[in-house]
C-alpha positions in Angstrom: 18.0 -12.8 -7.2 15.4 -13.7 -4.6 13.0 -10.8 -3.7 10.7 -10.3 -0.8 7.3 -8.8 -1.5 4.9 -7.7 1.2 1.3 -7.6 -0.1 -1.0 -5.1 1.7 -4.7 -5.0 0.8 -5.7 -1.4 1.1 -9.2 -2.2 0.0 -10.8 -5.2 -1.7 -9.9 -3.6 -5.1 -6.4 -2.1 -4.4 -3.1 -3.7 -3.3 0.1 -2.0 -2.3 3.2 -4.2 -2.4 6.5 -3.1 -1.0 9.5 -5.1 -2.3 13.1 -5.6 -1.3 16.1 -7.7 -2.4 19.8 -8.1 -1.7 22.2 -10.4 -3.5 26.0 -11.0 -3.6 27.7 -13.2 -6.2 31.1 -13.8 -7.8 31.6 -12.3 -11.3 34.0 -13.1 -14.1 34.5 -11.0 -17.2 37.3 -12.4 -19.4 40.3 -12.8 -17.1 38.9 -10.4 -14.5 37.4 -12.0 -11.4 35.6 -10.2 -8.6 32.4 -9.9 -6.7 29.2 -7.9 -7.0 26.4 -6.9 -4.7 22.9 -5.5 -5.5 20.3 -3.9 -3.3 16.8 -3.0 -4.6 13.9 -1.4 -2.7 10.5 -0.4 -4.2 6.8 -0.5 -4.2 4.0 -1.7 -6.4 0.4 -0.3 -6.7 -2.2 -2.5 -8.2 -6.0 -2.2 -8.9 -7.5 -5.7 -8.5 -10.3 -7.4 -10.6 -11.9 -10.4 -8.9 -12.6 -13.0 -11.5 -14.1 -15.6 -9.3 -14.1 -16.3 -5.5 -10.7 -18.1 -5.8 -8.9 -16.0 -8.5 -8.1 -12.5 -9.4 -6.4 -10.4 -12.1 -4.3 -7.3 -11.3 -2.5 -4.6 -13.3 -0.5 -1.5 -12.3 3.1 -0.5 -11.8 6.2 -1.0 -9.7 8.8 1.7 -9.1 11.9 1.8 -6.9 15.6 2.3 -6.5 18.5 -0.1 -7.1 22.2 0.0 -6.2 24.9 -2.2 -7.6 28.6 -2.4 -6.4 31.2 -4.4 -8.3 34.6 -5.2 -6.6 37.4 -6.7 -8.8 39.7 -9.1 -6.9 42.7 -6.9 -7.8 41.2 -4.1 -5.6 42.5 -1.5 -8.1 39.2 -0.4 -9.4 35.5 -0.7 -8.6 32.2 0.3 -10.1 29.1 1.6 -8.4 25.7 2.1 -10.0 22.6 3.8 -8.6 19.3 4.4 -10.3 15.6 4.1 -10.6 13.2 1.7 -12.3 9.6 1.8 -13.4 7.7 -1.4 -14.4 4.3 -1.8 -16.0 2.8 -5.1 -14.7 -0.1 -7.5 -15.2 -0.7 -10.6 -13.2 -3.1 -13.2 -11.9 -3.5 -15.2 -8.7 -5.2 -18.3 -7.7 -6.1 -18.7 -4.0 -5.4 -22.2 -2.5 -7.1 -20.9 0.7 -7.9 -17.4 2.0 -4.3 -16.9 3.2 -2.2 -18.5 0.4 -2.1 -17.9 -3.4 -0.1 -18.9 -6.4 0.4 -16.3 -9.0 2.3 -15.1 -12.0 3.3 -11.6 -13.2 4.7 -10.1 -16.4 6.6 -6.8 -16.3 8.0 -4.4 -18.8 10.7 -2.5 -16.9 12.5 0.7 -17.7 15.8 1.3 -15.7 18.0 4.3 -15.6 21.4 3.9 -13.9 24.3 6.3 -13.2 27.5 4.3 -13.1 30.7 5.5 -11.4 34.1 3.9 -12.3 37.1 4.6 -10.1 39.8 3.9 -12.7 38.3 5.4 -15.9 39.4 8.8 -17.4 35.7 9.7 -17.7 34.4 8.1 -14.5 30.6 8.7 -15.1 28.4 6.7 -17.4 24.6 6.7 -17.8 22.8 3.6 -18.9 19.1 3.2 -19.7 17.5 -0.1 -20.6 14.2 -1.8 -21.1 13.6 -5.4 -20.1 10.9 -8.0 -19.7 10.5 -9.9 -16.5 8.3 -13.0 -15.8 7.7 -13.9 -12.1 6.0 -16.7 -10.3 4.8 -16.0 -6.7 3.6 -17.8 -3.6 1.9 -15.1 -1.6 0.9 -15.3 2.1 -1.8 -13.0 3.4 -2.5 -12.4 7.1 
């Protein structure tokens, strides 16, 4: 799922990074076919350590909200999930010039979702999970 990140340098040593994503795709579970959409919005807060003039290291956290909606093709049932996430992050960037950098980031993410099913006897389910995410960035700075 492609995400948009908007790096904002609050000071030479702190970056705020709002993020947003939206995706739609087809799903298949056994004989069931349908579609799913996901929307995520959040923000990251990162202290920055300048290693050299052209590179930096950062660490911090990201937190936000996510919403998932699954529609089976039979239109008899659907599932919706809403929840929050919190990620601990470390990353590094190399500046190709003062306005463009290449970077990578590693996250450990905790997510908590409340899922609603329209056709289940007990329509509510709560799911908590931990995951690891690796990212590669091209960042553009004004």
